[in-house]
C-alpha positions in Angstrom: -10.9 9.8 -4.9 -9.9 8.1 -8.2 -9.7 11.4 -10.1 -11.9 9.7 -12.8 -15.1 10.8 -14.4 -17.2 8.3 -16.3 -19.5 9.8 -18.9 -22.9 8.5 -20.2 -24.9 10.7 -22.5 -27.2 10.8 -25.6 -25.0 13.5 -27.2 -23.3 11.4 -29.9 -19.9 12.2 -31.1 -20.7 14.3 -34.1 -21.2 17.6 -32.2 -19.1 19.6 -29.7 -21.0 18.6 -26.5 -18.8 15.8 -25.1 -15.5 17.5 -25.9 -16.6 20.8 -24.4 -17.7 19.1 -21.2 -14.3 17.4 -20.9 -12.6 20.7 -21.5 -14.5 22.3 -18.7 -13.5 19.5 -16.3 -9.9 19.7 -17.4 -9.7 23.4 -16.6 -11.0 22.7 -13.1 -8.9 19.5 -12.6 -6.1 19.2 -15.1 -5.3 15.6 -14.0 -8.8 14.3 -14.3 -9.2 11.1 -16.4 -12.2 10.1 -18.4 -14.0 6.9 -19.4 -16.8 7.0 -21.9 -19.5 4.3 -21.3 -21.4 5.5 -24.4 -22.7 8.7 -26.0 -25.1 6.7 -28.2 -28.1 6.5 -25.8 -31.2 7.1 -27.9 -32.0 10.8 -27.9 -34.0 11.7 -24.7 -34.3 8.1 -23.6 -34.0 8.4 -19.9 -34.9 4.8 -19.2 -32.3 3.5 -21.7 -29.6 5.5 -19.8 -30.9 4.3 -16.4 -30.7 0.7 -17.5 -27.2 1.2 -19.0 -25.9 2.8 -15.9 -27.4 0.1 -13.7 -25.6 -2.6 -15.7 -22.2 -0.8 -15.7 -21.4 1.3 -12.7 -20.3 -1.6 -10.4 -17.4 -2.5 -12.7 -15.6 0.7 -11.8 -13.4 1.5 -8.8 -15.1 3.0 -5.7 -15.0 6.9 -5.6 -15.5 7.1 -9.4 -17.7 10.0 -10.4 -20.4 9.2 -13.0 -21.6 12.1 -15.1 -25.0 11.2 -16.7 -26.6 13.7 -19.1 -29.8 12.5 -20.8 -31.8 15.6 -20.1 -35.0 16.3 -22.1 -36.2 18.6 -19.3 -33.1 20.9 -19.4 -34.1 24.5 -18.7 -37.3 23.5 -16.8 -37.8 23.2 -13.1 -36.3 19.7 -12.9 -33.4 19.8 -10.4 -29.7 19.1 -11.0 -28.6 16.5 -8.4 -25.6 14.6 -7.1 -25.7 11.3 -5.1 -23.2 9.5 -3.0 -24.2 5.9 -3.1 -22.5 2.5 -2.8 -19.1 4.1 -2.7 -19.7 6.0 -5.9 -20.7 9.5 -6.9 -23.4 10.3 -9.5 -24.2 13.6 -11.1 -27.3 14.0 -13.2 -30.7 15.7 -13.8 -33.4 14.6 -11.3 -35.5 12.9 -14.0 -35.3 9.2 -12.9 -32.1 8.4 -14.7 -30.5 7.4 -11.4 -33.4 5.4 -10.0 -32.4 2.0 -11.3 -29.0 2.3 -9.8 -30.7 2.8 -6.4 -32.4 -0.6 -6.7 -29.2 -2.3 -5.7 -28.0 0.2 -3.1 -29.6 0.4 0.4 -28.6 3.9 1.5 -27.5 7.1 -0.3 -27.0 10.8 0.2 -28.7 13.1 -2.3 -28.1 16.8 -2.9 -29.8 19.4 -5.0 -27.0 21.2 -6.9 -28.0 24.8 -6.0 -24.6 26.2 -4.9 -23.8 28.3 -8.0 -20.2 28.9 -6.8 -19.4 25.5 -8.2 -21.0 26.1 -11.7 -19.7 28.1 -14.6 -20.4 31.8 -14.5 -22.8 31.9 -17.4 -25.5 29.3 -17.5 -27.3 28.3 -20.7 -30.9 27.2 -20.7 -30.0 24.3 -23.0 -26.6 22.9 -21.9 -26.5 22.2 -18.2 -24.1 19.3 -19.0 -21.4 21.9 -19.7 -22.4 24.6 -17.3 -23.5 22.7 -14.1 -23.0 18.9 -14.3 -19.4 19.0 -15.8 -17.9 21.5 -13.3 -19.7 19.7 -10.4 -18.2 16.4 -11.5 -14.7 17.9 -11.7 -15.0 19.3 -8.2 -16.1 15.9 -6.9 -13.2 14.2 -8.7 -10.9 16.8 -7.1 -12.0 15.8 -3.6 -14.6 18.5 -2.9 -17.1 17.3 -0.4 -20.5 16.6 -1.9 -22.2 18.3 1.0 -20.7 21.6 -0.1 -22.3 21.4 -3.5 -26.0 21.8 -2.5 -28.7 21.1 0.0 -29.7 17.6 1.1 -32.7 15.9 -0.7 -35.0 13.4 1.0 -35.8 11.6 -2.2 -35.1 11.6 -6.0 -37.4 11.1 -9.0 -38.2 7.5 -9.8 -38.9 5.8 -13.1 -41.5 3.0 -13.2 -39.7 -0.3 -13.4 -39.8 -2.3 -16.6 -42.7 -4.8 -16.8 -42.0 -8.1 -15.1 -44.5 -10.4 -13.5 -44.3 -14.1 -12.4 -47.1 -16.6 -12.5 -47.0 -20.2 -11.5 -45.3 -21.5 -14.7 -44.9 -18.3 -16.7 -42.8 -15.1 -16.5 -44.0 -12.1 -18.4 -41.6 -9.3 -19.4 -40.9 -6.8 -22.1 -38.1 -5.8 -24.5 -35.9 -3.2 -22.7 -33.0 -2.8 -25.1 -31.8 -3.7 -28.6 -28.1 -3.5 -29.1 -26.2 -2.7 -32.4 -26.1 -6.4 -33.3 -29.8 -6.7 -33.1 -29.8 -8.7 -29.9 -33.0 -8.4 -28.0 -32.6 -7.8 -24.2 -35.6 -8.4 -22.0 -36.6 -7.4 -18.5 -36.5 -11.0 -17.4 -33.5 -10.9 -15.1 -31.3 -11.3 -13.3 -30.6 -14.9 -14.0 -27.8 -16.9 -12.4 -26.4 -19.9 -14.2 -26.1 -22.6 -11.5 -25.3 -25.5 -13.8 -26.0 -26.5 -17.5 -29.4 -27.8 -16.4 -30.3 -25.2 -13.7 -30.9 -21.5 -13.7 -32.2 -19.2 -11.0 -34.1 -16.0 -11.7 -33.9 -13.4 -9.0 -36.4 -10.9 -10.3 -34.8 -7.5 -10.4 -38.0 -5.6 -11.3 -40.5 -7.6 -9.2 -39.7 -7.1 -5.6 -42.7 -9.1 -4.5 -41.5 -12.4 -6.0 -39.0 -14.9 -4.7 -36.3 -16.6 -6.7 -37.6 -18.9 -9.4 -35.8 -22.1 -10.6 -35.6 -22.6 -14.4 -34.6 -25.7 -16.3 -33.2 -24.3 -19.5 -33.8 -27.3 -21.6 -37.6 -27.1 -20.8 -37.9 -23.4 -21.2 -40.1 -21.9 -24.0 -39.8 -18.3 -25.0 -42.6 -16.5 -27.0 -42.0 -13.1 -28.6 -43.9 -11.4 -31.4 -45.4 -14.6 -32.7 -42.1 -16.5 -32.6 -41.6 -19.5 -30.3 -38.1 -20.5 -29.2 -37.4 -23.8 -27.3 -34.5 -24.0 -24.8 -32.3 -21.4 -23.3 -28.8 -22.0 -24.7 -25.4 -21.1 -23.3 -23.8 -19.6 -26.4 -24.7 -18.3 -29.9 -22.9 -21.2 -31.7 -25.0 -23.8 -30.0 -27.4 -23.2 -32.9 -26.6 -23.1 -36.6 -25.7 -19.8 -38.3 -28.9 -17.8 -39.0 -31.0 -19.6 -36.3 -32.7 -17.8 -33.5 -31.4 -18.5 -30.0 -32.3 -17.6 -26.4 -29.6 -17.2 -23.9 -28.4 -15.3 -20.8 -26.6 -12.1 -21.8 -23.6 -10.5 -20.2 -25.8 -8.5 -17.7 -27.7 -11.7 -16.7 -30.9 -10.9 -18.5 -32.7 -13.2 -20.9 -31.8 -12.2 -24.5 -33.0 -13.4 -27.9 -30.5 -13.4 -30.7 -29.8 -14.7 -34.2 -26.4 -16.5 -34.5 -24.5 -14.1 -36.7 -27.7 -12.2 -37.6 -30.0 -9.5 -36.4 -32.8 -10.8 -34.2 -34.7 -7.5 -33.9 -35.0 -7.2 -37.6 -35.8 -10.9 -38.1 -38.6 -10.9 -35.5 -39.7 -7.2 -36.2 -39.3 -6.4 -32.5 -39.2 -3.0 -30.8 -38.6 -1.7 -27.4 -41.6 -2.4 -25.1 -42.8 -5.5 -27.0 -44.0 -8.4 -24.8 -42.1 -11.5 -24.1 -43.2 -14.7 -22.2 -41.0 -17.3 -20.6 -42.8 -20.6 -20.0 -40.6 -22.4 -17.4 -42.4 -25.7 -16.9 -40.1 -26.5 -14.0 
């Protein structure tokens, strides 16, 4: 084990929640180390957390423990779970937040965390991140076998995938994320850059479709009444203040404004439709 716990939550940093969870883990394993992916997931946005985890987990060393707490169902009958998958460990509520990670992993072991010996003694109805998920994560990081933490599960809760459909010369998707710069991330991915004049879309959220070739210079993107011609390679291939389409760091189609805020410029929100006309 790496002895490392990676945290992903919607708790923010203004309140005590993140610090207390780290304190709980340090009491169990004083040598544990932490990495914070983000604590700025939109409140209760399970899908945003699922997408963020999907795009980040594989950059960490195997045996890393991921503690994911976006938990609008805390205190209800939703199960606390842990997964061993792809060489990693994931601890989270069973609300679908781990379902997108599983799209890239063939096999996994899942457990319902029902062995209270590995929890804190007093369990709150509103803070399972502190009382259940944090201690479980510390025990995993400290080489406790995941099979000791609960009973096996045959399946976990699944989120519906983001919209993505492919027609003869058109790809339909939706806005799945807007970052702090106002860059608009779409569900049209994952796209591999083969050469300056050749892209290949391997549709991540449309398992019934084969890979699709795209000629970036012939591509047309339509979003919220705006038409953008060409998929560029970098922001500065257009003038400052101009709208640009490109392939983002997670290999999804993005719409941006060079040194500006595309979401505000185009008045776009999560879930808005986007079309990519490929004309290949």
